[in-house]
All heavy atoms as TSV, in Angstrom:
chain	resi	resn	atom	element	x	y	z
A	1	MET	N	N	8.137	12.593	8.566
A	1	MET	CA	C	7.833	12.546	7.158
A	1	MET	C	C	6.566	13.346	6.852
A	1	MET	O	O	6.541	14.111	5.908
A	1	MET	CB	C	7.665	11.086	6.728
A	1	MET	CG	C	7.491	10.933	5.257
A	1	MET	SD	S	7.263	9.238	4.668
A	1	MET	CE	C	8.779	8.480	5.113
A	2	LYS	N	N	5.528	13.157	7.665
A	2	LYS	CA	C	4.282	13.890	7.438
A	2	LYS	C	C	4.492	15.385	7.602
A	2	LYS	O	O	3.916	16.175	6.864
A	2	LYS	CB	C	3.199	13.402	8.396
A	2	LYS	CG	C	2.692	12.033	8.090
A	2	LYS	CD	C	1.630	11.619	9.075
A	2	LYS	CE	C	1.105	10.252	8.769
A	2	LYS	NZ	N	0.024	9.843	9.650
A	3	LYS	N	N	5.325	15.750	8.577
A	3	LYS	CA	C	5.602	17.168	8.800
A	3	LYS	C	C	6.361	17.767	7.621
A	3	LYS	O	O	6.046	18.855	7.150
A	3	LYS	CB	C	6.447	17.317	10.068
A	3	LYS	CG	C	5.958	18.338	11.033
A	3	LYS	CD	C	6.906	18.436	12.187
A	3	LYS	CE	C	6.111	18.375	13.455
A	3	LYS	NZ	N	6.930	18.607	14.629
A	4	GLN	N	N	7.377	17.037	7.157
A	4	GLN	CA	C	8.194	17.514	6.047
A	4	GLN	C	C	7.368	17.686	4.779
A	4	GLN	O	O	7.509	18.666	4.068
A	4	GLN	CB	C	9.357	16.543	5.799
A	4	GLN	CG	C	10.309	16.972	4.714
A	4	GLN	CD	C	11.134	18.189	5.088
A	4	GLN	OE1	O	11.374	18.465	6.244
A	4	GLN	NE2	N	11.556	18.921	4.086
A	5	LEU	N	N	6.485	16.740	4.513
A	5	LEU	CA	C	5.662	16.807	3.308
A	5	LEU	C	C	4.401	17.635	3.507
A	5	LEU	O	O	3.669	17.883	2.551
A	5	LEU	CB	C	5.288	15.397	2.855
A	5	LEU	CG	C	6.458	14.535	2.393
A	5	LEU	CD1	C	5.991	13.115	2.112
A	5	LEU	CD2	C	7.119	15.130	1.166
A	6	GLN	N	N	4.145	18.026	4.742
A	6	GLN	CA	C	2.986	18.830	5.107
A	6	GLN	C	C	1.674	18.200	4.623
A	6	GLN	O	O	0.843	18.842	3.988
A	6	GLN	CB	C	3.140	20.256	4.585
A	6	GLN	CG	C	4.316	20.968	5.190
A	6	GLN	CD	C	4.486	22.365	4.651
A	6	GLN	OE1	O	3.811	22.810	3.744
A	6	GLN	NE2	N	5.430	23.096	5.237
A	7	THR	N	N	1.544	16.924	4.929
A	7	THR	CA	C	0.324	16.197	4.595
A	7	THR	C	C	0.030	15.183	5.684
A	7	THR	O	O	0.930	14.716	6.369
A	7	THR	CB	C	0.417	15.497	3.222
A	7	THR	OG1	O	-0.840	14.938	2.915
A	7	THR	CG2	C	1.473	14.428	3.191
A	8	GLN	N	N	-1.214	14.843	5.852
A	8	GLN	CA	C	-1.632	13.915	6.899
A	8	GLN	C	C	-1.561	12.474	6.438
A	8	GLN	O	O	-1.237	11.587	7.197
A	8	GLN	CB	C	-3.065	14.256	7.338
A	8	GLN	CG	C	-3.480	13.616	8.623
A	8	GLN	CD	C	-2.686	14.114	9.824
A	8	GLN	OE1	O	-1.887	15.031	9.752
A	8	GLN	NE2	N	-2.907	13.480	10.945
A	9	ASN	N	N	-1.876	12.225	5.161
A	9	ASN	CA	C	-1.936	10.866	4.639
A	9	ASN	C	C	-0.945	10.678	3.504
A	9	ASN	O	O	-0.905	11.467	2.562
A	9	ASN	CB	C	-3.345	10.548	4.122
A	9	ASN	CG	C	-4.350	10.554	5.242
A	9	ASN	OD1	O	-4.151	9.908	6.251
A	9	ASN	ND2	N	-5.427	11.304	5.072
A	10	ILE	N	N	-0.169	9.590	3.606
A	10	ILE	CA	C	0.798	9.252	2.570
A	10	ILE	C	C	0.558	7.798	2.180
A	10	ILE	O	O	0.485	6.921	3.037
A	10	ILE	CB	C	2.242	9.430	3.068
A	10	ILE	CG1	C	2.465	10.869	3.535
A	10	ILE	CG2	C	3.236	9.054	1.974
A	10	ILE	CD1	C	3.765	11.077	4.265
A	11	ALA	N	N	0.435	7.551	0.878
A	11	ALA	CA	C	0.242	6.194	0.385
A	11	ALA	C	C	1.479	5.763	-0.393
A	11	ALA	O	O	2.035	6.523	-1.182
A	11	ALA	CB	C	-0.987	6.125	-0.513
A	12	LEU	N	N	1.898	4.535	-0.151
A	12	LEU	CA	C	3.006	3.926	-0.869
A	12	LEU	C	C	2.453	2.701	-1.584
A	12	LEU	O	O	1.895	1.804	-0.944
A	12	LEU	CB	C	4.118	3.529	0.106
A	12	LEU	CG	C	5.294	2.742	-0.466
A	12	LEU	CD1	C	6.057	3.605	-1.478
A	12	LEU	CD2	C	6.213	2.294	0.657
A	13	ILE	N	N	2.596	2.668	-2.899
A	13	ILE	CA	C	2.126	1.536	-3.688
A	13	ILE	C	C	3.353	0.871	-4.288
A	13	ILE	O	O	4.127	1.507	-5.005
A	13	ILE	CB	C	1.153	1.986	-4.790
A	13	ILE	CG1	C	-0.042	2.694	-4.149
A	13	ILE	CG2	C	0.709	0.801	-5.634
A	13	ILE	CD1	C	-0.926	3.421	-5.124
A	14	ILE	N	N	3.525	-0.414	-3.974
A	14	ILE	CA	C	4.713	-1.150	-4.392
A	14	ILE	C	C	4.316	-2.118	-5.501
A	14	ILE	O	O	3.404	-2.923	-5.344
A	14	ILE	CB	C	5.323	-1.912	-3.203
A	14	ILE	CG1	C	5.688	-0.903	-2.096
A	14	ILE	CG2	C	6.534	-2.715	-3.639
A	14	ILE	CD1	C	6.080	-1.527	-0.779
A	15	ASN	N	N	5.043	-2.030	-6.615
A	15	ASN	CA	C	4.778	-2.870	-7.776
A	15	ASN	C	C	6.072	-3.580	-8.180
A	15	ASN	O	O	7.168	-3.098	-7.892
A	15	ASN	CB	C	4.267	-2.002	-8.933
A	15	ASN	CG	C	3.785	-2.824	-10.105
A	15	ASN	OD1	O	3.413	-3.974	-9.963
A	15	ASN	ND2	N	3.789	-2.224	-11.278
A	16	ASN	N	N	5.941	-4.712	-8.862
A	16	ASN	CA	C	7.090	-5.483	-9.340
A	16	ASN	C	C	8.030	-5.903	-8.209
A	16	ASN	O	O	9.241	-5.873	-8.350
A	16	ASN	CB	C	7.870	-4.718	-10.410
A	16	ASN	CG	C	7.088	-4.549	-11.682
A	16	ASN	OD1	O	6.289	-5.398	-12.043
A	16	ASN	ND2	N	7.285	-3.445	-12.362
A	17	CYS	N	N	7.454	-6.236	-7.083
A	17	CYS	CA	C	8.230	-6.639	-5.915
A	17	CYS	C	C	7.393	-7.621	-5.108
A	17	CYS	O	O	6.330	-7.247	-4.613
A	17	CYS	CB	C	8.584	-5.414	-5.082
A	17	CYS	SG	S	9.513	-5.794	-3.607
A	18	LYS	N	N	7.850	-8.867	-4.995
A	18	LYS	CA	C	7.095	-9.854	-4.223
A	18	LYS	C	C	7.174	-9.504	-2.742
A	18	LYS	O	O	8.259	-9.252	-2.220
A	18	LYS	CB	C	7.642	-11.252	-4.458
A	18	LYS	CG	C	7.346	-11.774	-5.830
A	18	LYS	CD	C	7.736	-13.217	-5.946
A	18	LYS	CE	C	7.365	-13.718	-7.334
A	18	LYS	NZ	N	7.576	-15.150	-7.449
A	19	PRO	N	N	6.041	-9.453	-2.076
A	19	PRO	CA	C	6.043	-9.107	-0.647
A	19	PRO	C	C	6.525	-10.274	0.221
A	19	PRO	O	O	5.735	-10.996	0.802
A	19	PRO	CB	C	4.587	-8.739	-0.369
A	19	PRO	CG	C	3.812	-9.456	-1.414
A	19	PRO	CD	C	4.700	-9.590	-2.602
A	20	ASN	N	N	7.851	-10.464	0.289
A	20	ASN	CA	C	8.405	-11.526	1.129
A	20	ASN	C	C	8.438	-11.072	2.590
A	20	ASN	O	O	8.120	-9.921	2.903
A	20	ASN	CB	C	9.794	-11.947	0.634
A	20	ASN	CG	C	10.801	-10.812	0.677
A	20	ASN	OD1	O	10.871	-10.063	1.639
A	20	ASN	ND2	N	11.589	-10.686	-0.375
A	21	GLN	N	N	8.833	-11.958	3.472
A	21	GLN	CA	C	8.767	-11.663	4.906
A	21	GLN	C	C	9.639	-10.469	5.304
A	21	GLN	O	O	9.253	-9.675	6.148
A	21	GLN	CB	C	9.158	-12.894	5.728
A	21	GLN	CG	C	8.819	-12.755	7.193
A	21	GLN	CD	C	7.341	-12.442	7.424
A	21	GLN	OE1	O	6.463	-13.114	6.898
A	21	GLN	NE2	N	7.045	-11.411	8.180
A	22	ILE	N	N	10.787	-10.308	4.686
A	22	ILE	CA	C	11.671	-9.175	5.011
A	22	ILE	C	C	10.996	-7.856	4.649
A	22	ILE	O	O	10.999	-6.905	5.433
A	22	ILE	CB	C	13.031	-9.322	4.287
A	22	ILE	CG1	C	13.782	-10.536	4.852
A	22	ILE	CG2	C	13.856	-8.056	4.425
A	22	ILE	CD1	C	15.004	-10.927	4.069
A	23	ILE	N	N	10.409	-7.794	3.471
A	23	ILE	CA	C	9.732	-6.560	3.029
A	23	ILE	C	C	8.503	-6.291	3.883
A	23	ILE	O	O	8.240	-5.143	4.265
A	23	ILE	CB	C	9.372	-6.646	1.532
A	23	ILE	CG1	C	10.649	-6.692	0.707
A	23	ILE	CG2	C	8.489	-5.483	1.109
A	23	ILE	CD1	C	10.454	-7.002	-0.745
A	24	ILE	N	N	7.749	-7.334	4.204
A	24	ILE	CA	C	6.558	-7.153	5.039
A	24	ILE	C	C	6.940	-6.653	6.433
A	24	ILE	O	O	6.300	-5.756	6.978
A	24	ILE	CB	C	5.753	-8.462	5.104
A	24	ILE	CG1	C	5.112	-8.722	3.740
A	24	ILE	CG2	C	4.694	-8.414	6.196
A	24	ILE	CD1	C	4.458	-10.060	3.588
A	25	THR	N	N	8.017	-7.187	6.989
A	25	THR	CA	C	8.497	-6.728	8.304
A	25	THR	C	C	8.910	-5.264	8.225
A	25	THR	O	O	8.569	-4.458	9.097
A	25	THR	CB	C	9.668	-7.595	8.787
A	25	THR	OG1	O	9.212	-8.944	8.891
A	25	THR	CG2	C	10.188	-7.123	10.127
A	26	PHE	N	N	9.630	-4.892	7.177
A	26	PHE	CA	C	10.045	-3.501	6.995
A	26	PHE	C	C	8.826	-2.585	6.858
A	26	PHE	O	O	8.747	-1.530	7.502
A	26	PHE	CB	C	10.946	-3.373	5.767
A	26	PHE	CG	C	11.348	-1.965	5.457
A	26	PHE	CD1	C	12.275	-1.305	6.242
A	26	PHE	CD2	C	10.787	-1.293	4.384
A	26	PHE	CE1	C	12.647	0.009	5.965
A	26	PHE	CE2	C	11.150	0.020	4.099
A	26	PHE	CZ	C	12.075	0.667	4.893
A	27	CYS	N	N	7.860	-2.994	6.052
A	27	CYS	CA	C	6.647	-2.191	5.874
A	27	CYS	C	C	5.884	-2.063	7.183
A	27	CYS	O	O	5.276	-1.024	7.450
A	27	CYS	CB	C	5.753	-2.808	4.802
A	27	CYS	SG	S	6.395	-2.622	3.120
A	28	GLY	N	N	5.934	-3.104	8.020
A	28	GLY	CA	C	5.281	-3.049	9.324
A	28	GLY	C	C	5.826	-1.934	10.199
A	28	GLY	O	O	5.110	-1.372	11.027
A	29	LYS	N	N	7.095	-1.580	9.984
A	29	LYS	CA	C	7.700	-0.484	10.757
A	29	LYS	C	C	7.269	0.879	10.241
A	29	LYS	O	O	7.375	1.873	10.948
A	29	LYS	CB	C	9.225	-0.611	10.721
A	29	LYS	CG	C	9.702	-1.861	11.417
A	29	LYS	CD	C	11.188	-2.041	11.322
A	29	LYS	CE	C	11.527	-3.377	11.973
A	29	LYS	NZ	N	12.906	-3.516	12.306
A	30	LEU	N	N	6.771	0.918	9.028
A	30	LEU	CA	C	6.358	2.185	8.415
A	30	LEU	C	C	4.849	2.402	8.442
A	30	LEU	O	O	4.368	3.476	8.104
A	30	LEU	CB	C	6.826	2.236	6.954
A	30	LEU	CG	C	8.317	2.154	6.712
A	30	LEU	CD1	C	8.595	2.069	5.223
A	30	LEU	CD2	C	9.034	3.341	7.323
A	31	ILE	N	N	4.104	1.378	8.826
A	31	ILE	CA	C	2.647	1.409	8.695
A	31	ILE	C	C	1.989	2.494	9.556
A	31	ILE	O	O	0.886	2.937	9.251
A	31	ILE	CB	C	2.051	0.007	8.965
A	31	ILE	CG1	C	0.749	-0.162	8.200
A	31	ILE	CG2	C	1.878	-0.263	10.434
A	31	ILE	CD1	C	0.890	-0.293	6.745
A	32	ASP	N	N	2.666	2.957	10.600
A	32	ASP	CA	C	2.119	4.042	11.412
A	32	ASP	C	C	2.214	5.389	10.698
A	32	ASP	O	O	1.534	6.340	11.077
A	32	ASP	CB	C	2.839	4.127	12.760
A	32	ASP	CG	C	2.500	2.954	13.661
A	32	ASP	OD1	O	1.455	2.312	13.447
A	32	ASP	OD2	O	3.302	2.675	14.579
A	33	VAL	N	N	3.061	5.453	9.678
A	33	VAL	CA	C	3.290	6.705	8.967
A	33	VAL	C	C	2.713	6.670	7.552
A	33	VAL	O	O	2.299	7.690	7.023
A	33	VAL	CB	C	4.805	7.009	8.896
A	33	VAL	CG1	C	5.087	8.293	8.157
A	33	VAL	CG2	C	5.409	7.054	10.289
A	34	LEU	N	N	2.699	5.487	6.955
A	34	LEU	CA	C	2.275	5.330	5.564
A	34	LEU	C	C	1.123	4.346	5.440
A	34	LEU	O	O	1.014	3.410	6.230
A	34	LEU	CB	C	3.420	4.771	4.715
A	34	LEU	CG	C	4.735	5.520	4.670
A	34	LEU	CD1	C	5.769	4.691	3.918
A	34	LEU	CD2	C	4.570	6.855	3.996
A	35	HIS	N	N	0.315	4.509	4.427
A	35	HIS	CA	C	-0.651	3.499	4.009
A	35	HIS	C	C	0.051	2.748	2.877
A	35	HIS	O	O	0.499	3.368	1.913
A	35	HIS	CB	C	-1.935	4.141	3.498
A	35	HIS	CG	C	-2.616	4.961	4.546
A	35	HIS	ND1	N	-3.480	4.421	5.464
A	35	HIS	CD2	C	-2.534	6.283	4.826
A	35	HIS	CE1	C	-3.922	5.373	6.258
A	35	HIS	NE2	N	-3.360	6.517	5.896
A	36	ILE	N	N	0.189	1.431	3.015
A	36	ILE	CA	C	1.009	0.667	2.078
A	36	ILE	C	C	0.167	-0.378	1.355
A	36	ILE	O	O	-0.591	-1.120	1.979
A	36	ILE	CB	C	2.172	-0.016	2.818
A	36	ILE	CG1	C	3.028	1.045	3.535
A	36	ILE	CG2	C	3.034	-0.824	1.842
A	36	ILE	CD1	C	4.101	0.479	4.440
A	37	ALA	N	N	0.343	-0.416	0.043
A	37	ALA	CA	C	-0.331	-1.411	-0.794
A	37	ALA	C	C	0.678	-2.032	-1.750
A	37	ALA	O	O	1.649	-1.383	-2.158
A	37	ALA	CB	C	-1.466	-0.772	-1.584
A	38	PHE	N	N	0.436	-3.274	-2.076
A	38	PHE	CA	C	1.235	-3.981	-3.072
A	38	PHE	C	C	0.326	-4.332	-4.238
A	38	PHE	O	O	-0.846	-4.639	-4.055
A	38	PHE	CB	C	1.770	-5.303	-2.499
A	38	PHE	CG	C	2.919	-5.161	-1.554
A	38	PHE	CD1	C	2.709	-4.873	-0.221
A	38	PHE	CD2	C	4.220	-5.340	-2.003
A	38	PHE	CE1	C	3.760	-4.757	0.658
A	38	PHE	CE2	C	5.274	-5.232	-1.120
A	38	PHE	CZ	C	5.055	-4.945	0.214
A	39	ILE	N	N	0.891	-4.317	-5.425
A	39	ILE	CA	C	0.201	-4.865	-6.571
A	39	ILE	C	C	0.746	-6.281	-6.698
A	39	ILE	O	O	1.883	-6.498	-7.115
A	39	ILE	CB	C	0.438	-4.020	-7.834
A	39	ILE	CG1	C	-0.119	-2.612	-7.603
A	39	ILE	CG2	C	-0.189	-4.680	-9.057
A	39	ILE	CD1	C	0.099	-1.643	-8.721
A	40	THR	N	N	-0.055	-7.245	-6.230
A	40	THR	CA	C	0.388	-8.630	-6.122
A	40	THR	C	C	-0.802	-9.577	-6.032
A	40	THR	O	O	-1.883	-9.167	-5.618
A	40	THR	CB	C	1.268	-8.811	-4.861
A	40	THR	OG1	O	1.713	-10.161	-4.782
A	40	THR	CG2	C	0.513	-8.456	-3.587
A	41	ASP	N	N	-0.567	-10.817	-6.417
A	41	ASP	CA	C	-1.578	-11.857	-6.245
A	41	ASP	C	C	-1.472	-12.514	-4.873
A	41	ASP	O	O	-2.331	-13.281	-4.482
A	41	ASP	CB	C	-1.421	-12.937	-7.323
A	41	ASP	CG	C	-1.910	-12.467	-8.677
A	41	ASP	OD1	O	-2.889	-11.704	-8.722
A	41	ASP	OD2	O	-1.307	-12.855	-9.701
A	42	GLN	N	N	-0.391	-12.235	-4.170
A	42	GLN	CA	C	-0.156	-12.841	-2.859
A	42	GLN	C	C	-1.081	-12.225	-1.812
A	42	GLN	O	O	-1.214	-10.997	-1.736
A	42	GLN	CB	C	1.299	-12.618	-2.451
A	42	GLN	CG	C	1.682	-13.245	-1.138
A	42	GLN	CD	C	3.163	-13.060	-0.854
A	42	GLN	OE1	O	3.973	-12.978	-1.767
A	42	GLN	NE2	N	3.506	-12.982	0.412
A	43	PRO	N	N	-1.732	-13.053	-0.989
A	43	PRO	CA	C	-2.587	-12.491	0.070
A	43	PRO	C	C	-1.745	-11.773	1.126
A	43	PRO	O	O	-0.639	-12.205	1.444
A	43	PRO	CB	C	-3.296	-13.717	0.662
A	43	PRO	CG	C	-2.561	-14.907	0.170
A	43	PRO	CD	C	-1.748	-14.512	-1.014
A	44	LEU	N	N	-2.259	-10.665	1.629
A	44	LEU	CA	C	-1.563	-9.870	2.646
A	44	LEU	C	C	-2.467	-9.686	3.854
A	44	LEU	O	O	-3.681	-9.612	3.728
A	44	LEU	CB	C	-1.189	-8.496	2.080
A	44	LEU	CG	C	-0.230	-8.491	0.896
A	44	LEU	CD1	C	-0.144	-7.095	0.300
A	44	LEU	CD2	C	1.143	-8.967	1.326
A	45	ASP	N	N	-1.845	-9.576	5.003
A	45	ASP	CA	C	-2.594	-9.290	6.225
A	45	ASP	C	C	-2.746	-7.792	6.393
A	45	ASP	O	O	-1.826	-7.024	6.079
A	45	ASP	CB	C	-1.858	-9.862	7.446
A	45	ASP	CG	C	-1.832	-11.393	7.443
A	45	ASP	OD1	O	-2.793	-11.998	6.920
A	45	ASP	OD2	O	-0.860	-11.969	7.965
A	46	ALA	N	N	-3.906	-7.380	6.910
A	46	ALA	CA	C	-4.132	-5.963	7.216
A	46	ALA	C	C	-3.114	-5.547	8.269
A	46	ALA	O	O	-2.695	-6.360	9.070
A	46	ALA	CB	C	-5.555	-5.783	7.723
A	47	PRO	N	N	-2.670	-4.331	8.230
A	47	PRO	CA	C	-3.183	-3.189	7.480
A	47	PRO	C	C	-2.594	-3.037	6.074
A	47	PRO	O	O	-2.915	-2.078	5.390
A	47	PRO	CB	C	-2.793	-2.002	8.358
A	47	PRO	CG	C	-1.544	-2.425	9.028
A	47	PRO	CD	C	-1.677	-3.915	9.229
A	48	LEU	N	N	-1.712	-3.958	5.637
A	48	LEU	CA	C	-1.231	-3.887	4.266
A	48	LEU	C	C	-2.383	-4.228	3.327
A	48	LEU	O	O	-3.290	-4.966	3.669
A	48	LEU	CB	C	-0.075	-4.867	4.044
A	48	LEU	CG	C	1.181	-4.617	4.859
A	48	LEU	CD1	C	2.191	-5.726	4.603
A	48	LEU	CD2	C	1.786	-3.264	4.561
A	49	ARG	N	N	-2.307	-3.683	2.144
A	49	ARG	CA	C	-3.388	-3.884	1.169
A	49	ARG	C	C	-2.784	-4.474	-0.097
A	49	ARG	O	O	-1.681	-4.098	-0.492
A	49	ARG	CB	C	-4.034	-2.530	0.882
A	49	ARG	CG	C	-5.186	-2.542	-0.058
A	49	ARG	CD	C	-6.425	-3.146	0.619
A	49	ARG	NE	N	-7.506	-3.239	-0.310
A	49	ARG	CZ	C	-8.510	-2.381	-0.373
A	49	ARG	NH1	N	-8.568	-1.358	0.446
A	49	ARG	NH2	N	-9.458	-2.542	-1.260
A	50	GLY	N	N	-3.488	-5.384	-0.726
A	50	GLY	CA	C	-3.025	-5.977	-1.967
A	50	GLY	C	C	-4.032	-5.795	-3.085
A	50	GLY	O	O	-5.239	-5.884	-2.859
A	51	PHE	N	N	-3.524	-5.530	-4.265
A	51	PHE	CA	C	-4.347	-5.413	-5.460
A	51	PHE	C	C	-3.794	-6.381	-6.502
A	51	PHE	O	O	-2.609	-6.303	-6.835
A	51	PHE	CB	C	-4.304	-3.986	-6.030
A	51	PHE	CG	C	-4.896	-2.947	-5.119
A	51	PHE	CD1	C	-4.093	-2.197	-4.291
A	51	PHE	CD2	C	-6.263	-2.735	-5.108
A	51	PHE	CE1	C	-4.635	-1.238	-3.444
A	51	PHE	CE2	C	-6.818	-1.774	-4.270
A	51	PHE	CZ	C	-6.008	-1.024	-3.442
A	52	PRO	N	N	-4.614	-7.308	-7.019
A	52	PRO	CA	C	-4.138	-8.219	-8.060
A	52	PRO	C	C	-3.730	-7.437	-9.309
A	52	PRO	O	O	-4.434	-6.519	-9.734
A	52	PRO	CB	C	-5.353	-9.102	-8.357
A	52	PRO	CG	C	-6.258	-8.935	-7.181
A	52	PRO	CD	C	-5.995	-7.574	-6.632
A	53	PRO	N	N	-2.588	-7.783	-9.905
A	53	PRO	CA	C	-2.103	-7.017	-11.059
A	53	PRO	C	C	-3.029	-7.054	-12.271
A	53	PRO	O	O	-3.051	-6.108	-13.052
A	53	PRO	CB	C	-0.759	-7.651	-11.381
A	53	PRO	CG	C	-0.735	-8.944	-10.674
A	53	PRO	CD	C	-1.701	-8.862	-9.539
A	54	ASN	N	N	-3.783	-8.128	-12.439
A	54	ASN	CA	C	-4.674	-8.200	-13.603
A	54	ASN	C	C	-6.128	-7.979	-13.204
A	54	ASN	O	O	-7.038	-8.409	-13.899
A	54	ASN	CB	C	-4.499	-9.527	-14.351
A	54	ASN	CG	C	-4.466	-10.718	-13.417
A	54	ASN	OD1	O	-4.457	-10.558	-12.206
A	54	ASN	ND2	N	-4.418	-11.904	-13.971
A	55	GLN	N	N	-6.332	-7.254	-12.112
A	55	GLN	CA	C	-7.685	-6.905	-11.664
A	55	GLN	C	C	-8.311	-5.934	-12.665
A	55	GLN	O	O	-7.669	-4.966	-13.078
A	55	GLN	CB	C	-7.605	-6.235	-10.286
A	55	GLN	CG	C	-8.914	-5.693	-9.779
A	55	GLN	CD	C	-8.775	-5.079	-8.389
A	55	GLN	OE1	O	-7.843	-5.350	-7.669
A	55	GLN	NE2	N	-9.721	-4.234	-8.038
A	56	PRO	N	N	-9.553	-6.200	-13.063
A	56	PRO	CA	C	-10.211	-5.224	-13.929
A	56	PRO	C	C	-10.297	-3.869	-13.213
A	56	PRO	O	O	-10.531	-3.814	-12.014
A	56	PRO	CB	C	-11.611	-5.816	-14.145
A	56	PRO	CG	C	-11.507	-7.247	-13.757
A	56	PRO	CD	C	-10.396	-7.338	-12.746
A	57	ASN	N	N	-10.078	-2.826	-13.932
A	57	ASN	CA	C	-10.139	-1.466	-13.380
A	57	ASN	C	C	-9.196	-1.290	-12.197
A	57	ASN	O	O	-9.556	-0.715	-11.170
A	57	ASN	CB	C	-11.575	-1.119	-12.976
A	57	ASN	CG	C	-12.500	-1.111	-14.159
A	57	ASN	OD1	O	-12.149	-0.596	-15.217
A	57	ASN	ND2	N	-13.672	-1.699	-14.008
A	58	LEU	N	N	-7.961	-1.772	-12.332
A	58	LEU	CA	C	-6.966	-1.669	-11.259
A	58	LEU	C	C	-6.787	-0.224	-10.807
A	58	LEU	O	O	-6.775	0.061	-9.614
A	58	LEU	CB	C	-5.635	-2.265	-11.715
A	58	LEU	CG	C	-4.469	-2.171	-10.736
A	58	LEU	CD1	C	-4.801	-2.896	-9.428
A	58	LEU	CD2	C	-3.199	-2.732	-11.371
A	59	LEU	N	N	-6.689	0.672	-11.748
A	59	LEU	CA	C	-6.501	2.082	-11.398
A	59	LEU	C	C	-7.670	2.609	-10.566
A	59	LEU	O	O	-7.471	3.313	-9.573
A	59	LEU	CB	C	-6.315	2.927	-12.657
A	59	LEU	CG	C	-5.971	4.392	-12.445
A	59	LEU	CD1	C	-4.709	4.553	-11.606
A	59	LEU	CD2	C	-5.806	5.093	-13.770
A	60	ASN	N	N	-8.880	2.243	-10.933
A	60	ASN	CA	C	-10.055	2.675	-10.166
A	60	ASN	C	C	-10.051	2.079	-8.768
A	60	ASN	O	O	-10.437	2.747	-7.796
A	60	ASN	CB	C	-11.347	2.293	-10.888
A	60	ASN	CG	C	-11.575	3.117	-12.136
A	60	ASN	OD1	O	-11.023	4.199	-12.290
A	60	ASN	ND2	N	-12.379	2.596	-13.038
A	61	ALA	N	N	-9.637	0.821	-8.638
A	61	ALA	CA	C	-9.574	0.175	-7.327
A	61	ALA	C	C	-8.558	0.886	-6.432
A	61	ALA	O	O	-8.821	1.139	-5.252
A	61	ALA	CB	C	-9.220	-1.298	-7.473
A	62	ILE	N	N	-7.414	1.232	-6.986
A	62	ILE	CA	C	-6.394	1.952	-6.216
A	62	ILE	C	C	-6.898	3.336	-5.842
A	62	ILE	O	O	-6.719	3.792	-4.704
A	62	ILE	CB	C	-5.062	2.016	-6.999
A	62	ILE	CG1	C	-4.466	0.610	-7.111
A	62	ILE	CG2	C	-4.091	2.988	-6.326
A	62	ILE	CD1	C	-3.269	0.519	-8.038
A	63	GLN	N	N	-7.560	4.014	-6.770
A	63	GLN	CA	C	-8.096	5.348	-6.481
A	63	GLN	C	C	-9.138	5.284	-5.377
A	63	GLN	O	O	-9.187	6.151	-4.491
A	63	GLN	CB	C	-8.693	5.983	-7.739
A	63	GLN	CG	C	-9.165	7.406	-7.513
A	63	GLN	CD	C	-8.026	8.336	-7.144
A	63	GLN	OE1	O	-7.035	8.438	-7.841
A	63	GLN	NE2	N	-8.157	9.013	-5.994
A	64	SER	N	N	-9.976	4.256	-5.382
A	64	SER	CA	C	-10.972	4.087	-4.314
A	64	SER	C	C	-10.290	3.899	-2.968
A	64	SER	O	O	-10.728	4.447	-1.952
A	64	SER	CB	C	-11.873	2.885	-4.597
A	64	SER	OG	O	-12.665	3.138	-5.717
A	65	TRP	N	N	-9.220	3.106	-2.931
A	65	TRP	CA	C	-8.452	2.898	-1.703
A	65	TRP	C	C	-7.874	4.232	-1.204
A	65	TRP	O	O	-7.965	4.558	-0.020
A	65	TRP	CB	C	-7.361	1.869	-1.936
A	65	TRP	CG	C	-6.404	1.705	-0.801
A	65	TRP	CD1	C	-6.675	1.219	0.442
A	65	TRP	CD2	C	-5.020	2.044	-0.810
A	65	TRP	NE1	N	-5.534	1.217	1.205
A	65	TRP	CE2	C	-4.498	1.728	0.471
A	65	TRP	CE3	C	-4.157	2.581	-1.756
A	65	TRP	CZ2	C	-3.159	1.918	0.807
A	65	TRP	CZ3	C	-2.823	2.762	-1.427
A	65	TRP	CH2	C	-2.350	2.446	-0.157
A	66	ILE	N	N	-7.313	5.006	-2.104
A	66	ILE	CA	C	-6.754	6.312	-1.737
A	66	ILE	C	C	-7.855	7.213	-1.194
A	66	ILE	O	O	-7.658	7.911	-0.200
A	66	ILE	CB	C	-6.019	6.954	-2.935
A	66	ILE	CG1	C	-4.732	6.165	-3.228
A	66	ILE	CG2	C	-5.704	8.422	-2.668
A	66	ILE	CD1	C	-4.028	6.560	-4.496
A	67	ASN	N	N	-9.011	7.203	-1.815
A	67	ASN	CA	C	-10.126	8.012	-1.333
A	67	ASN	C	C	-10.546	7.585	0.069
A	67	ASN	O	O	-10.925	8.439	0.877
A	67	ASN	CB	C	-11.321	7.923	-2.282
A	67	ASN	CG	C	-11.056	8.588	-3.611
A	67	ASN	OD1	O	-10.135	9.388	-3.755
A	67	ASN	ND2	N	-11.847	8.239	-4.606
A	68	GLU	N	N	-10.486	6.308	0.376
A	68	GLU	CA	C	-10.829	5.809	1.705
A	68	GLU	C	C	-9.893	6.341	2.790
A	68	GLU	O	O	-10.318	6.596	3.915
A	68	GLU	CB	C	-10.766	4.277	1.745
A	68	GLU	CG	C	-11.879	3.585	1.026
A	68	GLU	CD	C	-11.657	2.083	0.993
A	68	GLU	OE1	O	-10.862	1.540	1.791
A	68	GLU	OE2	O	-12.295	1.424	0.139
A	69	ILE	N	N	-8.622	6.498	2.461
A	69	ILE	CA	C	-7.650	6.917	3.471
A	69	ILE	C	C	-7.583	8.432	3.637
A	69	ILE	O	O	-6.951	8.917	4.554
A	69	ILE	CB	C	-6.247	6.330	3.218
A	69	ILE	CG1	C	-5.648	6.831	1.905
A	69	ILE	CG2	C	-6.292	4.831	3.264
A	69	ILE	CD1	C	-4.257	6.355	1.619
A	70	GLU	N	N	-8.218	9.166	2.753
A	70	GLU	CA	C	-8.174	10.635	2.866
A	70	GLU	C	C	-9.094	11.161	3.911
A	70	GLU	O	O	-9.983	10.808	4.425
A	70	GLU	CB	C	-8.473	11.278	1.513
A	70	GLU	CG	C	-7.351	11.105	0.537
A	70	GLU	CD	C	-7.613	11.804	-0.775
A	70	GLU	OE1	O	-8.775	11.955	-1.180
A	70	GLU	OE2	O	-6.637	12.197	-1.405
């Protein structure tokens, strides 16, 4: 995927989807290739990242996370 897109870092942000065990297991298989975040109130274990949907300055928080992974 990184070769095809010709980029080193890829972020996937998942919204409107509760991070249940099936989705978390699936994301665990992709975590070596992608940086994955959910917009959710549910706590997540690293390396997955969670952002509360009604967090003040949500866009800025996500942008800061993206800047960290670059």
